VEXDREN-2710 file (C-alpha; in Angstrom, 1 decimal):
% VEXDREN-2710
k/r/px/py/pz
1/MET/0.0/0.0/0.0
2/LYS/1.3/3.4/-1.0
3/SER/2.1/5.9/1.8
4/ASN/0.0/9.1/2.2
5/GLU/3.0/11.1/1.2
6/THR/3.1/9.3/-2.1
7/ILE/-0.7/9.6/-2.5
8/ARG/-0.6/13.3/-2.0
9/ALA/2.3/13.7/-4.4
10/GLU/0.4/11.8/-7.1
11/ALA/-2.7/14.0/-6.4
12/ARG/-0.6/17.2/-6.8
13/ALA/1.0/15.8/-10.0
14/ARG/-2.3/15.0/-11.6
15/LEU/-3.5/18.5/-10.7
16/GLY/-0.6/19.8/-12.7
17/GLY/1.7/20.5/-9.6
18/ASN/0.9/24.3/-9.9
19/LEU/-1.7/26.0/-7.7
20/PHE/-2.4/28.5/-10.5
21/GLY/-2.0/26.0/-13.4
22/GLU/-4.8/25.2/-15.8
23/THR/-5.9/21.8/-14.3
24/TRP/-5.8/23.0/-10.7
25/LEU/-7.9/26.1/-11.6
26/TYR/-10.3/23.9/-13.6
27/ALA/-10.7/21.7/-10.6
28/LEU/-11.3/24.7/-8.4
29/CYS/-14.0/26.1/-10.7
30/LEU/-15.6/22.7/-10.8
31/SER/-15.8/22.3/-7.0
32/LEU/-17.1/25.8/-6.6
33/GLY/-19.7/25.4/-9.3
34/VAL/-21.0/22.1/-7.8
35/SER/-21.0/23.6/-4.3
36/LEU/-22.9/26.7/-5.5
37/VAL/-25.6/24.6/-7.3
38/LEU/-26.1/22.4/-4.3
39/SER/-26.4/25.4/-2.0
40/ILE/-29.0/27.0/-4.1
41/ALA/-30.9/23.7/-4.6
42/SER/-30.8/23.0/-0.8
43/SER/-32.6/26.3/-0.2
44/PHE/-35.5/25.0/-2.3
45/PHE/-35.5/21.6/-0.5
46/ILE/-34.5/19.7/-3.6
47/GLY/-30.8/19.5/-2.8
48/ILE/-31.3/16.2/-1.0
49/VAL/-31.8/14.4/-4.4
50/LEU/-28.8/16.1/-6.0
51/PHE/-26.1/15.3/-3.4
52/GLY/-25.7/11.7/-4.5
53/PRO/-25.5/12.4/-8.3
54/ALA/-23.1/15.3/-7.6
55/ALA/-20.8/13.1/-5.4
56/PHE/-20.9/10.4/-8.1
57/SER/-19.9/13.0/-10.8
58/LEU/-17.0/14.3/-8.7
59/ALA/-15.8/10.8/-8.0
60/TYR/-16.0/10.0/-11.8
61/ILE/-14.1/13.2/-12.7
62/TYR/-11.3/12.8/-10.1
63/LEU/-10.8/9.1/-10.8
64/GLY/-10.3/10.0/-14.5
65/LEU/-7.9/12.7/-13.5
66/VAL/-5.7/10.4/-11.3
67/ARG/-5.8/7.7/-13.9
68/GLY/-4.1/10.0/-16.4
69/LYS/-6.8/12.0/-18.2
70/ASP/-5.2/15.1/-19.6
71/LYS/-7.6/17.6/-18.3
72/ILE/-11.0/18.0/-16.6
73/ASP/-14.0/17.8/-18.9
74/PHE/-16.8/19.9/-17.4
75/THR/-19.4/17.9/-19.3
76/ASP/-18.5/14.9/-17.0
77/VAL/-20.4/16.7/-14.2
78/THR/-23.5/15.2/-15.7
79/GLN/-22.3/11.6/-15.2
80/GLY/-24.3/11.2/-12.0
81/PHE/-27.5/12.1/-13.9
82/LEU/-27.1/9.9/-17.0
83/ASN/-27.4/6.2/-17.9
84/GLY/-29.5/5.3/-14.9
85/GLN/-26.9/6.7/-12.4
86/PHE/-29.2/9.3/-10.9
87/VAL/-31.4/6.9/-8.9
88/ARG/-28.4/4.6/-8.2
89/SER/-26.2/7.4/-6.9
90/PHE/-29.0/8.9/-4.9
91/LEU/-29.9/5.6/-3.2
92/LEU/-26.2/5.0/-2.4
93/TRP/-25.9/8.5/-0.8
94/LEU/-29.2/8.0/1.1
95/LEU/-28.2/4.5/2.4
96/GLN/-24.8/5.7/3.5
97/ASN/-26.3/8.6/5.5
98/VAL/-29.1/6.5/7.0
99/PHE/-26.6/3.9/8.1
100/LEU/-24.2/6.5/9.5
101/MET/-27.1/8.1/11.4
102/LEU/-28.1/4.8/12.9
103/TRP/-24.5/4.0/13.9
104/SER/-24.1/7.5/15.4
105/LEU/-27.1/6.9/17.6
106/LEU/-24.9/4.4/19.5
107/LEU/-22.1/6.9/20.1
108/VAL/-20.0/9.3/18.0
109/VAL/-17.0/7.0/17.7
110/PRO/-18.9/4.1/15.9
111/GLY/-20.3/6.7/13.5
112/ILE/-16.9/8.0/12.7
113/ILE/-15.5/4.5/12.2
114/LYS/-18.3/3.6/9.9
115/SER/-17.9/6.8/7.9
116/TYR/-14.4/5.5/7.0
117/SER/-15.8/2.1/6.2
118/TYR/-18.1/3.6/3.6
119/ARG/-15.5/6.1/2.4
120/LEU/-14.9/4.4/-1.0
121/SER/-18.5/3.6/-1.8
122/MET/-19.0/6.4/-4.4
123/TYR/-15.7/5.7/-6.1
124/ILE/-16.6/2.1/-6.4
125/ALA/-20.0/3.1/-7.8
126/ALA/-18.3/5.3/-10.4
127/ASP/-15.7/2.6/-11.2
128/ARG/-18.0/-0.5/-11.2
129/PRO/-21.4/0.4/-12.6
130/GLU/-22.6/-3.2/-12.4
131/LEU/-22.7/-3.1/-8.6
132/SER/-25.9/-2.1/-6.7
133/PRO/-25.8/0.6/-4.0
134/THR/-25.7/-2.0/-1.2
135/GLU/-22.9/-3.9/-3.0
136/CYS/-20.9/-0.7/-3.3
137/ILE/-21.2/-0.2/0.4
138/THR/-20.2/-3.8/1.2
139/GLU/-17.2/-3.6/-1.2
140/SER/-16.1/-0.4/0.5
141/ARG/-16.2/-2.0/3.9
142/ARG/-14.1/-4.9/2.6
143/MET/-11.6/-2.6/0.9
144/MET/-11.2/-0.3/3.9
145/ASN/-10.3/-3.2/6.3
146/GLY/-6.9/-2.2/7.6
147/HIS/-6.9/1.2/5.9
148/LYS/-9.1/3.3/8.1
149/TRP/-6.3/4.8/10.1
150/GLN/-4.4/5.7/7.0
151/ALA/-7.5/7.4/5.7
152/PHE/-7.9/9.3/8.9
153/CYS/-4.3/10.5/8.8
154/LEU/-4.8/11.6/5.2
155/ASP/-7.8/13.6/6.3
156/PHE/-5.9/15.1/9.2
157/THR/-3.1/16.3/6.9
158/MET/-5.6/17.9/4.5
159/PHE/-7.3/19.5/7.4
160/LEU/-4.0/21.1/8.4
161/TRP/-3.7/22.4/4.9
162/THR/-7.1/23.9/5.2
163/LEU/-6.0/25.7/8.3
164/VAL/-3.0/27.0/6.5
165/GLY/-5.2/28.2/3.6
166/SER/-7.5/30.0/6.0
167/CYS/-4.6/32.2/7.0
168/ALA/-4.9/33.9/3.6
169/CYS/-8.3/35.5/4.4
170/GLY/-9.9/32.1/3.9
171/ILE/-9.3/32.2/0.2
172/GLY/-6.5/29.6/0.3
173/THR/-8.9/26.9/1.5
174/LEU/-10.5/27.0/-1.9
175/TRP/-7.3/25.6/-3.5
176/VAL/-7.2/22.8/-0.9
177/THR/-10.6/21.4/-2.0
178/PRO/-9.4/20.0/-5.4
179/TYR/-6.2/18.8/-3.7
180/TRP/-8.4/16.9/-1.1
181/GLU/-10.7/15.5/-3.8
182/ALA/-7.7/14.3/-5.9
183/SER/-6.0/12.8/-2.9
184/ASN/-9.2/10.8/-2.0
185/ALA/-9.4/9.5/-5.6
186/ALA/-5.7/8.6/-5.4
187/PHE/-6.3/6.9/-2.1
188/TYR/-9.0/4.7/-3.7
189/GLU/-6.6/3.8/-6.5
190/ALA/-3.9/2.9/-4.0
191/VAL/-6.2/0.7/-1.9
192/LYS/-7.5/-1.0/-5.0
193/GLY/-4.0/-1.5/-6.3
194/SER/-2.9/-3.1/-3.1
195/LEU/-5.8/-5.6/-3.1
196/GLU/-5.6/-6.6/-6.7
197/PRO/-2.5/-8.8/-6.4
198/ALA/-4.0/-10.7/-3.5
199/ALA/-7.2/-11.2/-5.5
200/ILE/-5.2/-12.6/-8.4
201/GLU/-3.3/-14.9/-6.2
202/ALA/-6.5/-16.2/-4.6
203/GLU/-8.0/-16.9/-8.0
204/ALA/-4.8/-18.7/-9.1
205/GLU/-5.1/-21.0/-6.1
END
């Protein structure tokens, strides 16, 4: 399994390695645009049905980026709304939040642990369209076994970057958002890559 340092380095490289480079700025505009639309939609009580498809689209876009796509295609923001993915991504988002709410009723800590168990669900949905929402959640739980602490450490590092960005009148935090998203996608790729050799060996046996 790759280290978080390597994962972050790959994320920066795929964003172009330059805070003011084309790809990083495209990613920034994308994140701001999606956040703005969701904020407006939420004020009209329809945002709840858009969060899942929006998360799916972002997962699809950033997976493509970390896998070597040259630049961000803004039309990909519709991926969560096409080819039957709207209902699928909405149900996945809804199930995740319902499960997390139920776990949080026990205590805060179980809810946090489960949030890391479900962390890869939307990336799995974007990567494997044949899986149902519940299968995506189950697969995420399997893949995150032994990787929750590393994911927490990655989040903590990105949180520190957010604090640093807030020192620049809060504007710097905007540039951290694409970095965080790309790092999450790179984390999924790293976990998937670490499990694939074991799966191949198991099939060979």
